[in-house]
N, C-alpha and C positions, 0 to 999 in steps of 0.2 A: 714303620708309617710314615713317621714326623716328618726322619729325616728321607725317605723319600720322595715325599712331597717339598719339603721346604731347600733339597742341596743345590737347585738348581731353578732359574728364570726359567727355560725351558723342559719339560717334565719328559725325563730321561729313559725311565723305568714303565713301562706300560702290561704288560703281560706278563703271566706266571714265571714266564723259564726268564725273561727279565731280568722279575726283581730275584730273582735267585739269585743272576749272575752280579747283581749290583753288588749284594751285599758276601759272596763272594770272590769274587771278582781284582782287585784290592788286595786281598791276605794270599793270593794263587798266586801273585804274578811277583818273580823275586825279582830282576830287574827292572827299572823305568823305562825301559825300552820298549818296543814291540815283542808280544807272542811270538815265538819260533812256531811253523805249522807244529812241525807234536806239542808243545804246550800248548793251542788249541784241539789241538784231538783229546789230549789228557783231560785238557777240564772239561770239556761238553763233555765227554767218556765218564766223569767224576761229578761230573751235573746231572747226568741223562736232556743235554739240551746237546741240538746239530749246533755244528763245527760253524754253521751261518750266522747263528747269532750270538753265540763266543766273537768274531768277527766286528760283527752290530756292534755290539755292546760294550766293547774296546776301545772299538771308534768314539763311538758316542761318550766314553766317561775320557776318554783323554781332549776330546777339544773344548775347546773353551766359549764361552758365550758371549757372543756380539751384539753389540749396541746396534741400530742397523743402522740409527740418526745417532751421530755420536754430538755428546753435549758440550754447549756451546764454550767453556772451559776449558778442553781438552786438546791435547797437543798436537801437533801437526798430523802424527804419527797415526793414533787410533784418528783420526777423522779420515785419512787417509784406509786405511784396514777397513773401514766399515763399507757394509755395502749403500746406504746410499752416498757414496762418493761412484760407485763405478758401476753402482744402475741402474740405467734410466729407461722412461718409460716416452718412447717412443711415438704414440700417440697426438694430438694436437693437445694445445694449452685449452682446458676449460675456458680462459677467461678470452683465448684467441680466437675458440672460436665461435663467443656471445658476440665479440667484438666484432667479425668476420657476415655473424649472421644476421646482425642490426646494420652493417652495414650495406648489405642486398639488399635489406628491408626496404632503408630509407629511398636507396640511390633509388630502385621500382616503387617507390612513393612519388620520386621527385620527376621521372620518367612519366609517369601519366598524368600530374599534372603538369607534364610540360607538352605533354598529346595533346590533352582540355581545353589546350589553348594553339593549336595551327587550327586555320580555318580549312570546311568539309576538303575542298582537294588537294591542298598539301598532303591531309594528313593520310586519306586515299592512297594518295601518287608516293609514299613513305612506308605505311604500309605495306602497299605488294610492291617495291625496292624490295625493301629488309625486311621487312616484321613476316611473311608470310614464309611459307615454306617453298611454292610454287612461286617463283619467282618472276614479277611482269616484265619486260624487255620496254626501251625507252620507245621505242617505235607501236607499240599495241596500245598505250597509255596514249599515244600523241595521237593514235590515229581514232581513239571511245571518246579523246575531251578535242577535236577538234583543233591543235597545232601541232606546233611542229615536234620532233625530239627535244631538241636542241631547248627547245621552250619546257621542255618536260625538267630536264636535268638542270633547269637553272630553279625552275619551281622547287625540283629535291632540294639543291645547291643551299638554298634558304629557306627552307624548310628544316636541314639541320644545323644551322647557326643560329639558329633561331633556339631549337631543342637545347645546344649548347651552351645556350648564351640564361634558357630558364631553371640546368641542370646545376648550371653552375654559382645558380643567383640563391 
C-alpha cells in the first residue's frame, strides 16, 4: 500500500484490477518496449482483468510525471515541455476585465455629470437626437421649438462640444 501511494505524485492504480496490474505488470514485462497484442492478452488472462485495463495501466506506468509549471531554475527544454508553456486560457484576463469595467463605470459617471451641466433645451435635443431609440428629426425639433432646423443642428453641435470638454476634464 505504501509503495502504491508513494510511487508517483499522481495516483496510478485506483481500482482492484489496477492495483493487481501495478504489482505484477513490471515483473511480467519481458522487454523495455510496449507489450505486443499477444503479451497483453496473456497478462489479461493470467491476472483475470480486461485487456483494455492492461493497456491503460501500461500507458500509465510508462508515462512520467510532468510539472504543470516548471521550476524557475529548470532548463529551457523542461520549460518548453511543461503544459503551462502550450496550454493557454483564451478567456479575458481578470485584471483586464476589471479595468474595462472600471473605465466604463467612470465614463458613464462622467457622461451623467456632463449631461447635468447642459441647459434643458440642449439636453432635450441631445436626448431626442442621440440617446433615445426613436430618433427625432431636426425638422420636428425645429417645429417644436419654433426655430429653424439649422439652429437645432447648431444647438446640438454646441452641446456635443460641451460634453466632450467636460468628459475630458
